[in-house]
N, C-alpha and C positions, 0 to 999 in steps of 0.2 A: 466316534470322530466329532469334533464340534464343527457347527455350520457356520460360516461368518456371511451373515445375508447382505453386506455391503459389498461382496468381493463379485459378485456375478450380476445378471440383470434383474435379479430379484432385489439385489442391493440397491441398484438404481432406482427401482420402482419405489422402494421403502422410504429412500432418501425424498424422493417426488412427493410421496404421501406425507412425510412428515413437512416438509415446506409447505404444500397445499393446506395440511389440517392448521399448520400455525396462521397461514395467511386467512383462512375462514374464519379461525376465532378473534381474529382482530378486527375482521370488518371493513379491512381497506384493501382498496386495489392493488397497491404497492407497498414492498417493503425493500429496507435498504441493507437487510441482512439475509446470510444463506446459513440454514441450519445443516444442511447438506454439504455444503463446503466447509464449515468449520469440522464437521465430523471426518469428513476426508484429511484435513489438516492434523487431526489428533487419532489418526485411524490406529496408529499402534495401541493407545490407552482405551481405545474403543474396542479392540479386539479383547484385549487385557479384560476389561469390564465385561463382556458379553461372556467370556470364556466362564469366568468366576462367579458369573448368576448363573450360565447353562450347569456349570457342575456342584453349584449349592444346593442350599434347603428350599429354592422357591422363592426366598426372601428377594425381594427388588428393591430394595431401599437404596442400598449403594448404586444399583443402576440409577435409578433417578434423581440420587442425588449428583450423579457424573454428567447425567442428560441435561439437569436445568443447570449445572455449573457451565456446562458446554454451552448450553443456549445462552448465558449470560456473558462469556467469552466472545460470540457470534455477533451480540450487541456492541461490544465495546471495540471489536474489530471494526464494526460499521460505523461505530462513532468516528474513530481515529482516521478512517478511510474519508469519511464526509469532511472531517475537520481538514484535512489537507486539500479535499477538492475546492472547499470554500476559501481557503486560504489562498490558494493558487488562481481563482476567479477574482479574489479581492487587489491579488497584486496587478494582474491584468485590466482590470477596471481603475487603479489608480493610475498605471503606464499607458493608458489608454492612446494618449496623445504623442507618447515618445516616438522619437525618429529610431526604428528598431531593424534593421536587417535580418535574413531570414539567419545568418549563422549567429547572430545575437538572440533571435528568438529561441532557437534551438537550444542553446547552451543556458538559457535562463530557465527554460523548461527544464531541462537538465538538473540545475540547480533547486527548482522547486521540488522534482520529483525526489530528491534526496542524493545528488551527487556524491560520490566515495573520493574521499580524499579533499587535497586542497585543489583549487582551481590555479592553474598557473597558464601563462601564455604557450607555454610548451606543450601544455595537454590541450588547450583551445585549439593551436595550431593542428596536432594531430586529429583529434577528433573531427575536426570542421575542414579538414584535409585542404588548409590553407597555408600561405607561409606565415613563418613566425612576425612579419613585421604586420601582415594583416591582421593576425592575430591580437598584437600589442595595441594597433589602432582602434578595432573593435572594442577591446577591453576599455581603452582610454575613452572611447566615447561615451560607454556606460558608466564610466566612474564620473566623466564632465556632467553627466544629465544625473546624477545622482541615485542610479539602479544599482551600482555596485560600488565597492569599498575596498581600498588596499589594507591587506591587515597588517598587523604587527611584525616586524623585520623587515625584510628587503633583501636587494641583492639578488643573485643568480634565483632564490627561492621564493621571490615575490608572489603572492599569492592574494586571492580575491573572494571577497564574499558579499552576498547579497545585503542589500540596506533592509534594513527591518522596516 
């Protein structure tokens, strides 16, 4: 029977030790990546690597290659998240003096966080639980302020995007 140390309480301890060891080796009080979170996201591949290493000839080269690759992917993921956070902070800094109501603020945050699909006035009204007329007024106000722009096309399927 193969033992998977990340499945039980010992697994949580092992992930915590891995994160603590990495933090100590860097000599910094704060890290912006989590090796344990990355391992959890690659759980199946982790188990496959663990099992092949346990059943093999004790050569841990492939395990170390996977582990270091996983660490690299944790760094990349942290960089992606940090870039998105900085982009969002920059957006709000650029528009600090804009007149933005709560519905607008919520929808702008949704757009900044990766809104799925196209933003239309009907989606706005549904998400913000307001009338279609209120949604259109909110959108037009943001277009007038240069925060949103009307996408190509139009008619009943008019959609809007953030201005870069």
